[in-house]
C-alpha positions in Angstrom: 101.7 124.7 81.8 102.7 122.5 84.8 101.9 119.0 83.7 101.2 117.6 87.2 102.5 118.7 90.6 103.8 115.5 92.2 101.9 114.9 95.4 103.8 114.0 98.6 107.1 114.0 96.7 109.4 114.1 99.7 107.4 111.5 101.6 107.4 109.1 98.5 111.2 109.4 98.0 111.8 108.9 101.8 109.5 105.9 101.7 111.4 104.2 98.9 114.7 104.4 100.9 116.7 104.6 97.7 120.0 102.7 97.3 122.1 104.5 94.7 122.8 101.2 92.8 119.3 99.8 93.3 116.6 99.1 90.7 113.4 101.1 91.1 110.1 101.2 89.3 107.7 104.1 88.9 104.5 102.5 87.5 102.7 105.8 87.0 105.1 108.2 85.2 102.6 110.9 84.2 104.5 114.2 84.1 107.7 112.5 85.4 107.9 114.5 88.7 108.5 111.5 90.9 110.8 109.8 88.3 113.0 112.8 88.0 113.4 113.0 91.7 114.3 109.2 92.0 116.9 109.6 89.3 118.7 112.3 91.4 119.5 109.5 94.0 120.7 106.9 91.6 124.4 106.2 90.9 124.8 102.9 88.9 121.1 102.0 89.6 118.2 101.8 87.2 114.7 103.3 87.0 112.0 101.7 84.9 108.9 103.9 84.4 105.5 102.8 83.1 102.7 104.8 81.5 100.1 104.1 78.8 99.2 107.7 78.2 100.5 109.3 75.0 101.2 112.7 76.7 103.3 110.9 79.3 105.3 109.3 76.5 106.2 112.7 75.2 107.3 113.8 78.7 109.5 110.7 79.0 111.5 111.6 75.8 112.8 114.7 77.6 114.7 112.6 80.2 118.2 112.0 78.9 119.6 109.7 81.5 121.3 106.3 80.9 119.7 104.9 84.1 116.2 105.6 82.8 114.0 103.2 80.8 110.4 104.1 79.8 107.8 101.4 79.1 104.8 102.4 77.1 102.4 99.9 78.7 99.9 99.2 81.5 101.5 98.3 84.9 99.1 95.4 85.2 101.7 93.6 83.1 104.6 94.6 85.5 106.4 91.2 85.7 106.2 90.5 82.0 107.6 93.9 81.1 110.4 93.7 83.7 111.3 90.3 82.4 111.6 91.9 78.9 114.2 94.2 80.5 116.1 91.3 82.0 114.8 92.2 85.5 113.3 89.6 88.0 113.8 91.6 91.2 113.7 95.2 92.2 114.5 97.3 95.3 111.4 99.5 95.3 108.1 100.3 93.4 106.2 103.6 93.5 102.6 103.9 92.3 100.7 107.3 92.3 97.2 106.1 91.5 95.8 109.6 90.9 94.6 110.8 87.5 97.1 113.6 86.6 96.0 117.2 86.6 97.0 117.4 83.0 94.5 114.7 82.0 91.7 116.4 84.0 92.6 119.8 82.4 92.7 118.4 78.9 89.0 119.1 78.0 88.9 116.7 75.0 89.7 113.7 77.2 86.3 113.8 78.8 87.6 113.2 82.4 86.4 116.5 83.8 82.9 117.7 84.8 84.0 121.2 84.0 84.1 121.0 80.2 81.8 119.8 77.5 83.6 117.0 75.6 83.0 113.6 74.2 82.5 111.0 76.9 85.8 109.2 76.5 87.9 108.8 79.8 90.3 106.2 78.4 93.8 106.4 79.9 95.0 104.4 76.9 93.4 106.0 73.8 93.9 102.8 71.9 91.6 100.9 74.3 88.2 99.6 73.0 85.8 100.8 75.6 85.1 104.4 76.4 82.7 106.1 78.8 80.3 106.6 75.9 80.0 102.8 75.5 79.4 102.3 79.2 76.6 104.9 79.3 74.9 103.7 76.2 75.4 99.9 76.2 75.5 98.8 79.8 72.2 97.4 81.3 70.4 99.2 84.1 71.7 96.7 86.6 75.3 97.1 85.5 75.0 100.9 85.7 73.4 100.7 89.1 76.3 98.5 90.3 79.1 100.8 89.1 77.5 104.0 90.3 76.9 102.5 93.7 80.3 100.7 94.1 82.7 103.0 92.3 80.9 106.3 92.6 79.4 105.7 96.1 76.3 107.7 95.2 73.2 107.1 97.3 70.7 107.2 94.4 72.6 104.9 92.1 69.5 102.9 91.1 67.6 106.1 90.2 70.6 107.4 88.2 70.8 104.1 86.2 67.1 104.1 85.5 67.1 107.7 84.3 70.1 107.2 81.9 68.5 104.0 80.4 65.2 105.9 79.9 66.9 109.0 78.3 69.2 107.0 76.0 66.1 105.4 74.3 65.4 108.7 72.6 69.0 109.4 71.6 72.5 108.4 72.6 74.3 110.2 75.4 77.7 111.0 73.9 78.9 114.2 75.6 79.8 115.2 79.2 77.3 118.1 79.0 74.5 115.7 77.9 75.2 113.4 80.8 75.3 116.3 83.3 71.9 117.5 81.9 70.4 114.1 82.5 71.7 113.9 86.0 70.8 117.5 86.9 67.2 116.2 87.7 68.4 114.0 90.5 71.6 115.7 91.8 71.4 116.9 95.4 70.8 120.6 95.6 73.9 122.7 96.3 76.1 119.6 95.9 75.7 119.0 92.1 79.3 119.3 91.2 80.4 116.8 93.8 77.7 114.4 92.6 78.7 114.7 88.9 82.4 114.1 90.0 81.3 110.9 91.8 79.5 109.6 88.7 82.5 110.5 86.4 84.8 108.8 88.9 82.7 105.6 88.6 82.8 105.7 84.8 86.5 106.3 84.7 87.2 103.4 87.1 85.0 101.1 84.9 86.4 102.2 81.6 90.0 101.7 82.7 89.3 98.7 85.0 91.2 100.6 87.7 90.5 98.3 90.7 91.1 95.1 88.8 94.4 96.5 87.4 95.4 97.6 90.9 94.7 94.1 92.3 96.7 92.4 89.5 99.6 94.9 90.1 99.7 94.5 93.9 99.8 90.7 93.7 102.9 91.0 91.4 104.7 93.4 93.7 105.0 90.7 96.4 106.8 88.6 93.8 109.2 91.2 92.3 110.3 93.3 95.3 113.4 92.0 97.1 113.5 91.2 100.8 113.9 94.6 102.6 112.7 96.4 99.4 109.9 99.0 99.6 106.4 99.3 98.1 105.1 102.9 98.1 101.5 103.5 97.0 99.4 106.7 96.9 95.7 106.4 96.4 93.0 109.0 96.1 89.7 107.3 97.0 88.6 104.8 99.6 88.1 101.9 97.2 91.8 102.0 96.1 93.1 102.7 99.6 91.1 99.7 101.0 92.7 97.3 98.5 96.2 98.7 99.2 95.7 98.6 103.0 94.3 95.0 102.9 97.1 93.7 100.7 99.8 95.2 102.9 98.1 93.9 106.1 97.1 90.4 104.9 98.7 89.7 101.5 95.1 89.5 100.0 92.2 91.8 99.4 89.3 90.1 101.1 89.0 87.8 104.1 91.3 87.0 106.9 95.1 86.7 107.1 96.2 83.1 106.2 98.7 80.9 108.1 101.1 78.3 106.6 101.4 74.8 108.0 103.7 75.9 110.7 101.2 78.6 112.0 103.2 81.5 110.5 101.2 84.3 108.9 101.6 84.3 105.1 102.0 87.9 103.8 104.7 89.5 101.7 104.8 92.9 103.3 104.9 94.7 106.7 103.5 98.3 106.9 106.2 100.8 107.7 103.7 103.2 109.3 100.4 102.1 110.8 98.4 105.0 109.4 98.6 106.4 105.9 100.6 109.6 105.4 98.5 112.6 104.2 99.4 116.0 102.8 100.3 118.9 105.2 98.4 122.1 105.2 101.4 123.7 103.5 101.2 121.3 100.6 97.5 121.6 100.3 97.8 125.4 99.8 100.1 124.8 96.8 98.3 121.7 95.5 94.6 121.4 96.6 94.4 118.1 94.6 96.6 116.4 97.3 93.7 116.7 99.7 92.4 113.1 99.3 95.8 111.5 98.9 96.7 108.6 101.2 100.3 107.3 101.1 101.0 103.8 102.3 104.6 102.4 102.6 105.4 98.8 103.2 108.6 96.7 103.4 109.1 93.2 101.9 109.5 90.6 104.6 
């Protein structure tokens, strides 16, 4: 089985503008599609790849290349791990923020609305908090907030109330049980999209995805060399907004800041004004590329 078809592969590689002797980082190794392609361009350079998923670890073992180093860890600790490898500066960083097809298709991981499985959704299976904990332990107000913010569903308050009411009788521990609860309030004819939005909200909360993204982006400004590239692919508006704001202003909220001389303080300049999206040709081969938005920036 294909682990994960790398999205916008050619565009990502072009965006990195790889120097053969440079140091590059792929912070979302997954099936290794992007990493394997980067390695083809390196002669004397290095590639450091990150992933905290045990299946990705198994894929990394297959790469027998002296330029390649795999780090079994979360990219929120980018600087710390690079320092451990004796690296303080890099020429480019690639992040593909999408959940891999393999994770979605692994029924037992509980990421997909298509299968009945335990409500898990942890990218790192050693992590403490699972989707089951969120559903059964979070207050109504907390559930309302994450469904509204991360799932962007219109009846987030109703969904939260319903879950809290249902879990009084018995714990909601499986994906099928959660779908059955939500079936009462899902919009007619758009049930699957609705469940997917709720599952997305849970996944973001369980893995602290937006917080991790902010921590990661702030470190990229410090570790990428002048003229180096940051290449980030996101799959929903919340992530894309954070990436866009960071590239445009060097921060996530508020306006661009100036230093005492009146110069704008921001680490990056966008290479292209608009995000790059998949072509019709790519979408035919890989429908999951539909929501991908690729942003490329250069270190000032």
